[in-house]
C-alpha positions in Angstrom: -9.5 -36.0 37.5 -7.8 -39.3 36.9 -4.1 -38.4 36.6 -3.0 -41.8 35.4 -5.4 -41.7 32.4 -4.2 -38.2 31.6 -0.5 -39.4 31.7 -1.4 -42.5 29.6 -3.1 -40.3 27.0 -0.3 -37.8 26.9 2.2 -40.7 26.5 0.2 -42.4 23.7 -0.1 -39.0 21.8 3.6 -38.5 22.1 4.3 -42.1 21.0 2.3 -42.0 17.8 3.6 -38.5 16.9 7.2 -39.7 17.4 6.7 -42.3 14.7 5.1 -39.8 12.3 7.6 -36.9 12.8 10.7 -39.1 12.7 9.6 -41.1 9.7 10.8 -38.1 7.5 14.2 -39.7 7.3 12.7 -43.0 6.2 10.4 -41.2 3.7 13.3 -39.2 2.2 15.1 -42.5 1.5 11.9 -43.9 -0.1 11.2 -40.9 -2.3 14.9 -40.9 -3.4 14.8 -44.6 -4.3 11.3 -44.9 -5.6 10.4 -41.5 -7.2 13.9 -40.6 -8.3 13.9 -37.4 -6.2 17.5 -35.9 -5.6 18.8 -35.5 -2.0 18.6 -31.8 -2.0 15.0 -31.8 -3.2 13.9 -34.6 -0.8 15.3 -32.7 2.2 12.4 -30.1 1.8 10.1 -32.7 3.5 11.8 -31.7 6.8 10.8 -28.1 6.1 7.2 -28.9 5.3 7.0 -30.6 8.8 9.1 -28.1 10.8 7.9 -24.8 9.3 4.3 -25.8 9.7 5.1 -26.6 13.3 6.8 -23.2 13.7 4.2 -21.1 12.0 1.2 -22.7 13.8 3.1 -22.4 17.2 4.1 -18.8 16.5 0.5 -17.7 16.0 -1.6 -19.8 18.3 0.6 -21.2 21.2 -0.3 -18.2 23.6 -3.9 -18.6 22.6 -4.3 -22.3 23.3 -5.5 -21.9 27.0 -8.6 -20.2 25.5 -9.2 -23.2 23.1 -8.3 -25.7 25.8 -5.5 -28.2 25.8 -7.8 -31.3 25.5 -9.7 -29.8 22.6 -6.5 -28.7 20.9 -5.0 -32.3 21.1 -8.3 -33.8 19.8 -8.1 -31.4 16.7 -4.5 -32.4 16.1 -5.2 -36.1 16.3 -8.3 -35.8 14.0 -6.2 -34.0 11.3 -3.4 -36.4 11.3 -5.7 -39.5 11.2 -7.3 -38.3 8.0 -3.8 -37.6 6.5 -2.6 -41.1 7.5 -5.5 -42.9 6.0 -5.1 -40.9 2.7 -1.5 -41.9 2.1 -2.1 -45.4 0.8 -4.5 -44.0 -1.8 -2.7 -40.9 -2.9 1.0 -41.8 -2.4 3.3 -39.5 -4.3 6.0 -36.9 -3.5 3.4 -34.2 -3.4 1.3 -36.2 -0.9 4.3 -36.7 1.3 4.6 -32.9 1.5 0.9 -32.6 2.4 1.3 -35.4 5.0 4.2 -33.7 6.8 2.6 -30.3 6.7 -0.5 -31.8 8.3 1.7 -33.7 10.9 3.5 -30.4 11.6 0.3 -28.4 12.2 -1.1 -31.2 14.4 2.1 -31.6 16.4 2.2 -27.9 17.1 -1.2 -28.4 18.8 -0.1 -31.6 20.5 3.2 -30.5 21.9 2.2 -27.2 23.3 -0.7 -28.9 25.0 1.3 -31.9 26.3 4.0 -29.7 27.8 1.5 -27.4 29.3 -0.6 -30.2 30.7 2.4 -31.7 32.5 2.4 -28.6 34.7 -1.2 -29.2 35.6 -0.8 -32.8 36.7 2.6 -32.7 38.5 3.1 -31.3 42.1 6.6 -29.9 42.1 9.8 -29.4 40.0 11.2 -32.9 40.6 8.0 -34.6 39.6 7.8 -32.3 36.6 11.3 -33.1 35.5 10.7 -36.8 36.1 7.5 -37.1 34.0 9.0 -34.8 31.3 11.9 -37.2 30.9 9.5 -40.2 30.9 7.3 -38.6 28.2 10.4 -37.8 26.1 11.7 -41.3 26.7 8.4 -42.7 25.4 8.7 -40.4 22.4 12.0 -42.1 21.5 10.5 -45.5 22.0 7.9 -44.4 19.4 10.8 -43.4 17.1 12.4 -46.8 17.6 9.0 -48.6 16.8 8.6 -46.5 13.7 11.8 -47.7 12.1 10.6 -51.4 12.5 7.1 -50.6 11.3 8.3 -49.0 8.2 11.1 -51.4 7.7 8.6 -54.3 7.7 6.8 -52.8 4.6 9.9 -51.7 2.6 10.5 -53.8 -0.5 14.2 -54.6 -0.9 13.8 -56.3 -4.3 15.4 -53.3 -6.1 12.2 -52.5 -8.0 10.4 -49.3 -7.3 7.6 -50.1 -4.9 5.0 -48.3 -2.8 4.6 -51.1 -0.4 5.9 -48.9 2.4 2.7 -46.8 2.3 0.9 -49.7 4.0 2.6 -48.6 7.2 0.1 -45.7 7.3 -2.8 -48.1 7.9 -1.1 -49.0 11.3 -0.4 -45.4 12.0 -3.9 -44.2 11.2 -5.2 -46.9 13.6 -2.9 -45.7 16.4 -4.0 -42.0 16.0 -7.7 -43.2 16.2 -7.0 -45.0 19.4 -5.2 -42.0 20.8 -8.2 -39.8 19.9 -10.7 -42.1 21.6 -8.6 -42.4 24.8 -8.2 -38.7 25.1 -11.9 -38.0 24.2 -12.9 -40.3 27.2 -10.4 -38.8 29.6 -11.3 -35.9 32.0 -8.7 -33.0 32.2 -9.1 -30.2 34.8 -7.9 -27.0 33.1 -9.2 -24.5 35.6 -5.7 -23.4 36.6 -5.0 -22.0 33.2 -8.2 -20.0 32.9 -7.2 -17.2 30.5 -7.0 -13.6 31.8 -9.3 -11.0 30.3 -7.0 -10.0 27.5 -7.3 -10.4 23.7 -5.3 -12.4 21.2 -3.0 -9.6 20.4 -2.1 -9.1 24.0 -1.5 -12.9 24.5 0.7 -12.9 21.3 2.7 -9.9 22.4 3.2 -11.4 25.8 4.8 -14.5 24.2 7.2 -12.2 22.2 8.1 -10.3 25.3 8.9 -13.6 27.1 11.4 -14.4 24.4 13.3 -11.2 25.2 14.1 -12.2 28.8 17.9 -13.3 28.9 17.2 -16.7 30.4 14.5 -17.4 27.9 16.6 -16.1 24.9 19.6 -18.3 25.8 17.3 -21.2 26.3 15.7 -21.0 22.8 19.2 -20.8 21.3 20.1 -24.0 23.1 16.9 -25.7 22.0 17.5 -24.7 18.4 21.1 -26.1 18.5 20.0 -29.3 20.1 17.2 -30.1 17.6 19.5 -29.1 14.7 21.9 -31.8 15.9 19.2 -34.4 16.6 17.4 -34.0 13.3 20.5 -33.5 11.2 21.8 -36.9 12.4 18.5 -38.7 12.8 16.9 -37.7 9.5 20.0 -38.5 7.4 21.2 -41.6 9.2 19.1 -44.0 7.1 20.5 -42.5 3.9 24.0 -42.5 5.4 23.6 -46.2 6.2 22.4 -46.9 2.6 24.8 -44.7 0.6 28.0 -44.7 2.8 27.8 -48.0 4.8 26.2 -49.8 1.9 23.4 -51.4 3.9 20.2 -52.5 2.0 17.3 -50.1 2.3 15.2 -52.0 4.8 18.2 -52.7 7.0 19.3 -49.0 6.7 16.0 -48.0 8.2 15.8 -50.8 10.9 19.3 -50.3 12.2 18.5 -46.6 13.0 16.3 -48.1 15.8 19.5 -48.3 17.7 19.7 -44.5 17.6 16.2 -44.2 18.7 16.7 -46.9 21.5 19.9 -45.3 22.8 18.2 -41.9 22.8 15.2 -43.3 24.8 17.6 -45.0 27.2 19.6 -41.7 27.5 16.4 -39.8 28.5 15.2 -42.4 30.9 18.6 -42.8 32.6 19.1 -39.1 32.4 16.0 -38.5 34.5 17.5 -40.6 37.2 21.0 -39.2 37.0 19.7 -35.6 37.1 18.2 -36.3 40.5 21.7 -36.7 41.9 23.9 -34.3 39.9 23.4 -30.8 38.6 22.0 -30.7 35.0 24.9 -28.6 33.6 27.6 -31.1 34.6 25.6 -33.9 33.2 24.8 -32.2 29.9 28.4 -31.0 29.5 29.7 -34.5 29.9 27.0 -35.7 27.3 28.1 -33.2 24.7 31.9 -34.1 25.1 30.8 -37.7 24.8 29.1 -37.0 21.5 32.1 -35.2 20.1 34.4 -38.1 21.2 32.2 -40.6 19.5 32.1 -38.6 16.2 35.9 -38.4 16.1 36.2 -42.1 16.9 33.7 -43.7 14.7 33.5 -41.7 11.4 37.1 -42.7 10.3 35.9 -46.3 10.3 33.2 -45.5 7.6 35.5 -44.9 4.7 36.3 -47.2 1.7 33.4 -49.6 2.2 32.8 -51.4 -1.1 29.3 -51.4 -2.7 27.7 -54.9 -2.4 29.9 -55.9 0.5 27.1 -56.0 3.0 24.5 -58.7 2.6 23.0 -58.9 6.0 23.2 -58.0 9.7 26.3 -60.2 10.4 28.6 -58.5 8.0 27.5 -54.9 8.5 30.4 -52.5 9.4 30.8 -52.0 13.2 30.2 -48.2 12.7 26.7 -49.1 11.8 26.1 -50.5 15.3 28.2 -48.1 17.3 27.6 -44.7 15.7 23.8 -44.7 16.6 24.9 -45.0 20.2 25.4 -41.2 20.0 21.7 -41.1 21.1 22.8 -42.1 24.6 24.6 -38.7 25.0 21.9 -36.7 23.0 19.0 -38.1 24.9 19.2 -36.3 28.3 19.7 -32.8 26.9 16.3 -31.8 25.5 14.0 -32.8 28.4 16.5 -31.4 31.0 16.7 -27.9 29.5 12.9 -27.8 28.9 12.2 -28.7 32.5 14.7 -26.1 33.8 12.9 -23.3 31.8 9.3 -24.4 32.5 9.8 -24.8 36.2 11.3 -21.3 36.3 8.0 -19.8 35.1 4.4 -19.6 36.5 2.0 -22.2 35.0 0.0 -19.5 33.2 3.1 -18.9 31.0 3.8 -22.5 30.2 1.7 -22.4 27.0 3.5 -19.3 25.7 6.9 -20.7 26.7 6.1 -24.1 25.1 5.1 -22.2 22.0 8.7 -20.7 21.9 10.2 -24.2 22.5 8.2 -25.6 19.6 9.0 -22.7 17.3 12.7 -22.8 17.7 12.9 -26.6 17.9 11.1 -26.7 14.5 13.5 -24.1 13.0 16.4 -26.0 14.3 15.0 -29.3 12.9 14.6 -27.8 9.4 18.0 -26.1 9.5 19.7 -29.3 10.7 18.1 -31.5 8.0 18.6 -29.0 5.1 22.2 -28.2 6.0 23.1 -31.8 6.5 21.4 -32.7 3.2 23.2 -30.0 1.4 26.6 -31.2 2.6 25.6 -34.9 2.0 24.7 -34.2 -1.6 27.6 -31.6 -2.3 30.3 -33.6 -0.6 29.7 -36.9 1.2 28.0 -38.5 4.3 31.2 -38.4 6.3 31.8 -34.7 5.7 28.2 -33.9 6.6 28.4 -35.8 10.0 31.8 -34.4 10.8 30.4 -30.9 10.6 28.0 -31.7 13.4 31.0 -31.1 15.7 30.4 -27.3 15.1 26.9 -27.1 16.6 28.0 -29.5 19.4 30.7 -27.0 20.5 28.3 -24.1 20.2 25.7 -25.9 22.3 28.3 -26.4 25.0 29.0 -22.7 25.1 25.3 -21.7 25.1 24.5 -24.1 27.9 27.2 -22.4 30.0 25.4 -19.1 29.7 22.0 -20.8 30.3 23.3 -22.2 33.5 24.7 -18.8 34.5 21.3 -17.0 33.9 19.3 -19.8 35.6 21.6 -19.5 38.7 21.0 -15.7 38.8 17.3 -16.3 38.8 17.6 -18.7 41.7 19.6 -16.2 43.7 17.0 -13.4 43.0 14.2 -15.8 44.0 16.0 -16.6 47.2 16.5 -12.9 48.0 12.8 -12.2 47.4 11.8 -15.2 49.7 14.2 -14.0 52.4 
């Protein structure tokens, strides 16, 4: 098995799905401006994406070893390729719902398979954590690229235009290339040969796994993290447009700073975590996020409509607030690596299913709640309220650290 080809394939899969998944904020802005959809209604696009991820993961994650990780990823890539090439012909608010539902179904297959495959191609916990951070870093590079791809096609003339749909020709081409690379790559899956049990037994095993104290606390932390990331990331383009008064294309493109800093946070986090305990690193990151929110949001008030004509006269908050990604970045891959390396490889698929389910639910909750407060009050209020899940995440990570230490002690006693 050529490990480098497998790693390249997993990275490309994650790269292209990063663009598709995180384009929901861009598409929300476009359907608001071009189709006249109100903010509260547009926010359901996140639900179409995340609930389809959660539902598919809930029912088939524990069963994927029987299907095969490679085969599952090929199915996901094929589905989303058809959806991407359909968008330019069938562009409408209804079609965006179909697109994100399809992307959600496909990503459920992709993410469970990618996370589980990492355990097959890495030798130990350190290599696992390192490649996990790299893959998640590449994910954020994909997010960054997506803002510029869509930004290039967005029409800023002020007239309703569907030119942004042309971005899906590029995305469809990328998913096709990802399919061909994976199809031509060998993947040895003998380590995850399923036991002689049925679908019901596999499914119940995943549910029993969720009842373990360490796993339960982990899924709560994953839920809170994605609630934060999606709440901020999904609504940042609209925040830039409606609050900071940036033009539509610029509102989208400048969010690439958020994606870039998140990618940098993950890549740097992978190195920092080799030297310092993960709880200390992540606690510092959360405190840094809270400080940035309190420092920057007061600068976003009383910006006059029409006062921003280009990059040079954009408010400083437009450049600094997206740097919150530097603190957000290390959290997700770190907690995922901690939980996966605590479990045997045969349980990685079921555990990843739980990760995907609660991440999806957190993403939907974050987007819908932020959208509600954005429409009911204003963008500043919506983003100030992110301080609440930040504080909750800090508390939950304390208990996650406590249970993971208890597990290490038990393992040491058994080994002794």
